C-alpha positions as CSV (number, residue, x, y, z in Angstrom):
1,X,12.3,41.7,-14.2
2,X,11.8,38.5,-16.1
3,X,14.3,36.7,-13.9
4,X,12.5,37.9,-10.8
5,X,9.2,36.7,-12.2
6,X,10.8,33.3,-13.0
7,X,12.1,33.1,-9.4
8,X,8.6,33.9,-8.1
9,X,7.0,31.3,-10.3
10,X,9.5,28.7,-9.1
11,X,8.9,29.6,-5.5
12,X,5.1,29.3,-6.0
13,X,5.4,26.0,-7.7
14,X,7.8,24.8,-4.9
15,X,5.2,25.8,-2.2
16,X,2.5,24.1,-4.1
17,X,4.6,21.0,-4.4
18,X,5.1,20.9,-0.6
19,X,1.4,21.4,0.0
20,X,0.5,18.7,-2.5
21,X,2.9,16.2,-0.9
22,X,1.3,16.9,2.5
23,X,-2.2,16.7,1.2
24,X,-1.6,13.5,-0.7
25,X,0.0,11.7,2.2
26,X,-2.8,12.9,4.5
27,X,-5.4,11.7,2.0
28,X,-4.2,8.1,2.7
29,X,-3.2,8.5,6.3
30,X,-6.4,10.2,7.5
31,X,-8.8,9.8,4.5
32,X,-11.9,11.9,3.9
33,X,-14.1,9.7,6.1
34,X,-12.4,9.3,9.4
35,X,-14.2,7.8,12.4
36,X,-16.7,5.7,10.5
37,X,-19.6,4.4,12.6
38,X,-19.3,0.7,12.0
39,X,-22.5,-0.1,13.9
40,X,-24.5,1.6,11.1
41,X,-22.4,0.4,8.1
42,X,-24.1,-1.6,5.4
43,X,-22.5,-5.0,5.0
44,X,-24.4,-6.9,2.4
45,X,-24.3,-4.5,-0.6
46,X,-22.1,-5.5,-3.5
47,X,-19.1,-3.3,-4.1
48,X,-20.5,-2.4,-7.5
49,X,-23.3,-0.4,-5.8
50,X,-21.0,1.6,-3.6
51,X,-19.6,4.9,-4.6
52,X,-18.3,8.0,-2.7
53,X,-18.8,10.9,-5.0
54,X,-17.0,13.4,-2.8
55,X,-14.0,11.1,-2.4
56,X,-13.8,10.7,-6.1
57,X,-14.0,14.4,-6.8
58,X,-11.3,15.2,-4.2
59,X,-9.1,12.4,-5.5
60,X,-9.4,13.5,-9.1
61,X,-8.7,17.1,-8.1
62,X,-5.7,16.1,-6.2
63,X,-4.5,14.0,-9.1
64,X,-4.9,16.9,-11.5
65,X,-3.0,19.2,-9.2
66,X,-0.2,16.6,-8.9
67,X,0.1,16.2,-12.6
68,X,0.0,19.9,-13.4
69,X,2.7,20.6,-10.7
70,X,5.1,18.0,-11.8
71,X,4.7,19.1,-15.4
72,X,6.4,22.3,-14.4
73,X,9.2,20.4,-12.8
74,X,12.6,19.8,-14.5
75,X,12.3,16.2,-13.3
76,X,9.1,15.4,-15.1
77,X,10.9,12.9,-17.2
78,X,11.3,10.7,-14.1
79,X,7.6,10.2,-13.7
80,X,6.4,6.6,-13.9
81,X,9.7,4.9,-14.7
82,X,10.4,2.3,-15.9
83,X,7.4,2.9,-18.3
84,X,7.7,-0.3,-20.5
85,X,6.6,-2.7,-17.8
86,X,3.9,-0.3,-16.6
87,X,2.4,0.1,-20.0
88,X,2.5,-3.7,-20.6
89,X,0.8,-4.4,-17.2
90,X,-1.9,-1.8,-17.5
91,X,-2.6,-2.6,-21.1
92,X,-3.1,-6.3,-20.1
93,X,-5.4,-5.2,-17.3
94,X,-7.4,-3.2,-19.9
95,X,-7.6,-6.1,-22.4
96,X,-8.9,-8.7,-19.8
97,X,-11.3,-6.1,-18.5
98,X,-12.7,-5.3,-21.9
99,X,-13.5,-9.0,-22.4
100,X,-15.1,-9.4,-18.9
101,X,-18.7,-9.6,-17.9
102,X,-18.7,-5.9,-16.6
103,X,-16.2,-4.1,-18.9
104,X,-17.3,-0.6,-17.9
105,X,-16.7,-1.2,-14.1
106,X,-13.4,-3.1,-14.7
107,X,-12.0,-0.5,-17.0
108,X,-13.0,2.3,-14.5
109,X,-10.9,0.4,-11.9
110,X,-8.0,0.1,-14.3
111,X,-8.1,3.8,-14.8
112,X,-8.2,4.5,-11.1
113,X,-5.3,2.1,-10.5
114,X,-3.3,3.9,-13.2
115,X,-3.9,7.2,-11.5
116,X,-2.7,5.8,-8.2
117,X,0.5,4.4,-9.7
118,X,1.4,7.6,-11.5
119,X,0.6,9.7,-8.4
120,X,2.9,7.5,-6.4
121,X,5.7,8.1,-8.9
122,X,5.1,11.8,-8.6
123,X,5.1,12.1,-4.8
124,X,8.9,11.9,-4.4
125,X,9.5,14.5,-7.1
126,X,7.7,17.2,-5.1
127,X,10.0,17.9,-2.1
128,X,12.9,20.3,-2.7
129,X,15.3,18.3,-0.7
130,X,15.7,15.4,1.7
131,X,15.3,17.8,4.6
132,X,11.9,19.0,3.4
133,X,10.9,15.4,2.6
134,X,11.7,14.3,6.2
135,X,9.9,17.3,7.6
136,X,6.7,16.7,5.7
137,X,6.8,12.9,6.5
138,X,7.1,13.7,10.2
139,X,4.3,16.3,10.0
140,X,1.9,13.9,8.3
141,X,2.7,10.9,10.5
142,X,2.5,12.8,13.7
143,X,-0.8,14.4,12.6
144,X,-2.2,10.9,11.9
145,X,-1.0,9.6,15.2
146,X,-2.4,12.6,17.1
147,X,-5.8,12.2,15.4
148,X,-5.8,8.5,16.2
149,X,-5.0,9.0,19.9
150,X,-7.5,11.9,20.2
151,X,-10.2,9.6,18.9
152,X,-9.3,7.0,21.6
153,X,-9.5,9.6,24.3
154,X,-12.5,11.7,23.1
155,X,-14.5,9.4,20.8
156,X,-13.9,5.8,21.9
157,X,-17.3,4.8,20.5
158,X,-15.9,5.6,17.0
159,X,-12.2,4.9,17.6
160,X,-12.5,1.6,19.4
161,X,-14.3,-1.4,18.0
162,X,-17.7,-2.0,19.7
163,X,-19.8,-5.1,20.3
164,X,-22.7,-3.4,18.5
165,X,-20.9,-3.4,15.1
166,X,-22.7,-5.3,12.3
167,X,-19.9,-7.4,10.8
168,X,-17.3,-8.1,13.4
169,X,-18.6,-7.6,17.0
170,X,-15.8,-10.0,18.1
171,X,-13.4,-7.1,17.7
172,X,-14.9,-5.2,20.6
173,X,-12.3,-3.3,22.6
174,X,-9.6,-3.2,19.9
175,X,-8.3,0.1,18.8
176,X,-8.7,1.5,15.3
177,X,-8.5,5.2,15.8
178,X,-9.8,7.2,12.8
179,X,-9.2,4.2,10.5
180,X,-12.0,2.0,9.2
181,X,-10.8,-1.2,10.8
182,X,-8.2,-2.4,13.3
183,X,-6.2,-4.2,10.5
184,X,-6.0,-0.9,8.5
185,X,-4.9,0.9,11.6
186,X,-2.3,-1.8,12.4
187,X,-0.8,-1.6,8.9
188,X,-0.6,2.2,9.1
189,X,1.2,2.0,12.4
190,X,3.8,-0.4,10.8
191,X,4.5,2.1,8.0
192,X,4.6,5.0,10.5
193,X,7.1,3.0,12.6
194,X,9.4,2.6,9.5
195,X,9.2,6.4,8.9
196,X,10.0,7.0,12.6
197,X,13.0,4.7,12.4
198,X,14.2,6.5,9.3
199,X,14.0,9.9,11.0
200,X,15.8,8.5,14.0
201,X,18.6,7.2,11.9
202,X,19.1,10.5,10.1
203,X,19.7,12.5,13.3
204,X,16.1,13.5,14.1
205,X,16.2,11.3,17.2
206,X,13.5,13.0,19.3
207,X,10.7,13.2,16.6
208,X,11.7,9.8,15.2
209,X,11.8,8.0,18.5
210,X,8.5,9.6,19.6
211,X,6.8,8.6,16.4
212,X,8.0,5.0,16.6
213,X,7.0,4.7,20.2
214,X,3.5,6.1,19.7
215,X,3.0,3.9,16.6
216,X,4.2,0.7,18.4
217,X,2.0,1.3,21.4
218,X,-1.0,1.9,19.2
219,X,-0.2,-1.2,17.1
220,X,-0.1,-3.3,20.3
221,X,-3.7,-2.3,21.1
222,X,-5.2,-3.0,17.6
223,X,-5.0,-6.8,17.8
224,X,-3.7,-6.8,14.3
225,X,-1.8,-10.1,14.3
226,X,-0.3,-9.9,10.8
227,X,1.0,-6.4,11.3
228,X,2.1,-7.1,14.9
229,X,4.3,-10.0,13.8
230,X,5.4,-8.2,10.6
231,X,7.0,-5.2,12.3
232,X,9.8,-7.1,14.1
233,X,9.9,-9.7,11.3
234,X,10.4,-7.2,8.5
235,X,13.1,-5.3,10.5
236,X,15.0,-8.6,11.0
237,X,14.6,-9.6,7.3
238,X,15.7,-6.1,6.1
239,X,18.7,-6.4,8.4
240,X,19.7,-9.7,6.8
241,X,18.7,-8.4,3.4
242,X,21.1,-5.4,3.7
243,X,24.1,-7.4,4.8
244,X,23.9,-10.6,2.8
245,X,23.4,-9.6,-0.8
246,X,23.8,-13.1,-2.2
247,X,20.8,-14.2,-0.1
248,X,18.4,-11.5,-1.4
249,X,16.9,-13.2,-4.5
250,X,16.3,-16.6,-2.8
251,X,15.1,-14.9,0.4
252,X,12.4,-12.9,-1.5
253,X,11.5,-15.2,-4.3
254,X,11.5,-18.4,-2.3
255,X,9.9,-16.7,0.7
256,X,6.9,-15.4,-1.3
257,X,6.6,-18.8,-3.0
258,X,6.8,-20.8,0.2
259,X,4.3,-18.7,2.1
260,X,1.8,-18.9,-0.8
261,X,2.3,-22.6,-1.2
262,X,1.9,-23.1,2.6
263,X,-1.2,-20.9,2.9
264,X,-3.2,-21.6,-0.3
265,X,-2.0,-25.3,0.0
266,X,-3.9,-25.5,3.3
267,X,-7.1,-24.6,1.5
268,X,-6.6,-27.5,-1.0
269,X,-4.7,-30.3,0.8
270,X,-5.7,-31.9,4.1
271,X,-2.2,-33.2,4.3
272,X,-0.8,-29.7,4.2
273,X,-3.2,-28.6,6.9
274,X,-2.0,-31.4,9.1
275,X,1.6,-30.4,8.5
276,X,0.9,-26.8,9.4
277,X,-1.0,-27.8,12.5
278,X,2.0,-29.8,13.7
279,X,4.1,-26.7,13.4
280,X,1.8,-25.0,15.9
281,X,0.2,-22.7,13.3
282,X,-3.5,-22.2,12.8
283,X,-4.1,-24.2,9.6
284,X,-7.2,-22.1,8.8
285,X,-5.2,-18.9,9.1
286,X,-8.1,-17.3,10.9
287,X,-10.7,-18.9,8.5
288,X,-9.0,-17.6,5.4
289,X,-8.8,-21.1,3.8
290,X,-12.5,-21.1,2.9
291,X,-11.9,-17.9,0.9
292,X,-8.7,-19.3,-0.7
293,X,-10.5,-22.5,-1.7
294,X,-13.0,-20.4,-3.7
295,X,-10.2,-18.2,-5.1
296,X,-8.0,-21.0,-6.2
297,X,-10.9,-22.6,-8.1
298,X,-11.8,-19.3,-9.7
299,X,-8.1,-18.8,-10.8
300,X,-8.1,-22.2,-12.4
301,X,-11.4,-21.6,-14.2
302,X,-9.8,-18.7,-16.3
303,X,-6.0,-19.1,-16.0
304,X,-5.3,-16.9,-19.1
305,X,-7.5,-13.9,-18.8
306,X,-9.0,-14.1,-15.4
307,X,-12.4,-12.6,-14.5
308,X,-11.6,-9.0,-15.3
309,X,-9.7,-6.5,-13.2
310,X,-11.0,-6.5,-9.6
311,X,-14.3,-8.1,-10.8
312,X,-14.5,-11.3,-8.8
313,X,-15.1,-10.5,-5.1
314,X,-18.1,-8.5,-4.0
315,X,-19.9,-8.6,-7.3
316,X,-23.6,-9.3,-7.2
317,X,-23.0,-12.9,-8.3
318,X,-20.6,-13.6,-5.4
319,X,-22.4,-11.7,-2.7
320,X,-25.6,-13.7,-3.3
321,X,-23.9,-17.0,-4.1
322,X,-23.3,-20.1,-2.0
323,X,-25.3,-21.4,0.9
324,X,-25.3,-22.5,4.5
325,X,-21.8,-22.3,6.2
326,X,-20.0,-21.5,2.9
327,X,-22.0,-18.3,2.2
328,X,-19.8,-16.0,4.3
329,X,-16.8,-16.9,2.2
330,X,-18.6,-16.1,-1.0
331,X,-19.4,-12.6,0.4
332,X,-15.8,-11.9,1.3
333,X,-14.5,-8.4,0.3
334,X,-11.4,-9.9,-1.2
335,X,-9.3,-13.0,-1.4
336,X,-7.0,-12.1,1.5
337,X,-4.0,-12.8,-0.8
338,X,-2.9,-10.2,-3.3
339,X,-1.1,-12.7,-5.6
340,X,-4.1,-14.9,-5.8
341,X,-6.4,-12.0,-6.5
342,X,-4.3,-10.9,-9.4
343,X,-4.3,-14.4,-10.8
344,X,-8.1,-14.5,-10.4
345,X,-8.8,-11.2,-12.0
346,X,-6.0,-10.8,-14.6
347,X,-4.9,-14.4,-15.2
348,X,-1.4,-15.9,-15.1
349,X,0.1,-13.3,-17.5
350,X,-1.2,-10.5,-15.3
351,X,0.4,-12.2,-12.3
352,X,3.8,-12.5,-14.1
353,X,3.8,-8.9,-15.1
354,X,2.9,-7.9,-11.5
355,X,5.7,-9.9,-10.1
356,X,8.2,-8.3,-12.5
357,X,7.0,-4.8,-11.5
358,X,6.7,-5.4,-7.7
359,X,9.4,-7.9,-7.0
360,X,12.0,-8.3,-9.8
361,X,12.6,-4.6,-10.7
362,X,13.0,-3.5,-7.1
363,X,15.5,-6.2,-6.4
364,X,17.5,-4.9,-9.4
365,X,17.2,-1.3,-8.3
366,X,18.3,-2.0,-4.7
367,X,21.6,-3.4,-5.9
368,X,22.1,-0.4,-8.2
369,X,21.1,2.1,-5.4
370,X,23.8,0.8,-3.1
371,X,26.4,1.7,-5.8
372,X,25.3,5.4,-5.8
373,X,26.1,8.2,-3.3
374,X,22.5,8.5,-2.3
375,X,21.5,8.3,1.3
376,X,21.4,4.7,2.4
377,X,18.9,5.6,5.2
378,X,16.4,6.6,2.6
379,X,17.0,3.4,0.6
380,X,16.6,1.4,3.8
381,X,13.2,3.1,4.4
382,X,12.0,2.1,0.9
383,X,13.3,-1.4,1.3
384,X,11.4,-1.9,4.6
385,X,8.1,-0.7,3.2
386,X,8.7,-2.8,0.0
387,X,9.4,-5.9,1.9
388,X,6.4,-5.4,4.2
389,X,4.1,-4.8,1.2
390,X,5.2,-7.9,-0.9
391,X,5.2,-10.2,2.1
392,X,2.0,-9.2,3.8
393,X,0.4,-9.5,0.4
394,X,0.6,-13.3,1.0
395,X,-2.2,-13.0,3.5
396,X,-3.9,-9.6,2.6
397,X,-5.2,-8.2,-0.7
398,X,-3.5,-4.9,-1.3
399,X,-2.2,-4.7,-4.8
400,X,-3.8,-2.1,-7.0
401,X,-6.2,-1.0,-4.3
402,X,-6.7,2.7,-5.1
403,X,-7.6,3.9,-1.6
404,X,-5.1,1.7,0.3
405,X,-2.4,3.4,2.3
406,X,-0.2,0.3,2.1
407,X,-0.6,-0.1,-1.6
408,X,0.2,3.6,-2.2
409,X,3.3,3.5,0.0
410,X,4.4,0.3,-1.7
411,X,4.1,2.1,-5.1
412,X,6.1,5.1,-3.6
413,X,8.8,2.8,-2.3
414,X,9.2,1.0,-5.6
415,X,9.6,4.3,-7.5
416,X,11.7,5.5,-4.6
417,X,14.1,2.6,-5.1
418,X,14.2,3.3,-8.8
419,X,15.1,7.0,-8.1
420,X,17.8,6.0,-5.6
421,X,19.3,3.8,-8.3
422,X,19.1,6.1,-11.2
423,X,18.9,9.7,-10.0
424,X,20.8,12.1,-7.8
425,X,19.3,12.9,-4.4
426,X,19.4,16.5,-3.3
427,X,20.5,16.7,0.4
428,X,21.1,20.4,0.9
429,X,18.7,22.2,3.3
430,X,15.5,23.2,1.5
431,X,16.0,26.9,2.0
432,X,19.2,26.8,0.0
433,X,17.2,25.9,-3.1
434,X,15.1,28.0,-5.4
435,X,11.5,27.1,-6.2
436,X,10.5,23.5,-6.7
437,X,13.8,21.5,-6.9
438,X,12.7,17.8,-6.7
439,X,14.3,15.4,-4.2
440,X,15.8,13.5,-7.1
441,X,16.9,15.2,-10.3
């Protein structure tokens, strides 16, 4: 009888794990507030005054369920590894936040960022096998695609940008589906495309091909330039990355450095702007250089400790600062460069620790993963998402953004690469396992 009860308990935990995986992924793919009416959205309030109580309650409940479920898993020792760099990074964020002008707000954001990172490390421990993982990914991505297309067909006033919108009426006609902005929708379609290609490469050709096609078509209607160029670009880079191992470190490290020097350099140096213009590239990067100029000055003001975790942009001081033509840049939601934003809010030490976690450790884990018997298609999926995240971060702020799909998937891919390098992937059909057997044990 005790053995039967144990089997039932494992089966219950396994079912709960599958439900939590699906709910967590949909939380980021669909959100709790789909189809926002942007024509009625407030645009001048500081972020410190904004709060979604329901979203926080659901998020914390989901987090508690994830933590309790993984605690019952035999793979719980794999959560949030490697822990040393994570502890050092989050501790530094807490130290600079405690010394900031708004320690309560900054420390709250450090806490939320910590939850997101731990949740991302738990997600891949919930499926019982690769088969179940692939099935739930397909279900969630097709559900998000279906909702986005239904919005275009049935609620175009909420799923397509309108000229009546308060902040960016120039986006009228561009698709956003149930997402809050065309750029958010575009980035989501890139990730869904990667997932579709993964499914296609593992023999699920119909669902994978359909998913990729629907995502690419939607992406082409969003007008998201960064994402639109990134999709073929990342696929090409990942192809080279996989075949020429000796080029990996210079490709990634020098690539990130070169793009940041080129972009932020244009905000500081007229000579750099002239050089970029001669290459046929918009030297303002769609008017981002005004924001980068402010951000670069802020980073140099406090190079050691920064201004406090996520405390610079959209604070009351910034929203109401500046004058004339420059005022719009002071009211920016973020610095449109994740590396610059980390330097602004956590100083150079925070940036170095971030680079170790997000760039150096994945590079090491990729090499180790290739030496294991784990599925290379899954490693390839994580590599594509990782490359997309760290490269698009040069022109978008996404690091440590608790509600961001791209940040969450970047976290998942980093922990996924670590699991591929250090754990055994279960590839038997899910119905051959008992209870909650994690995808990596």
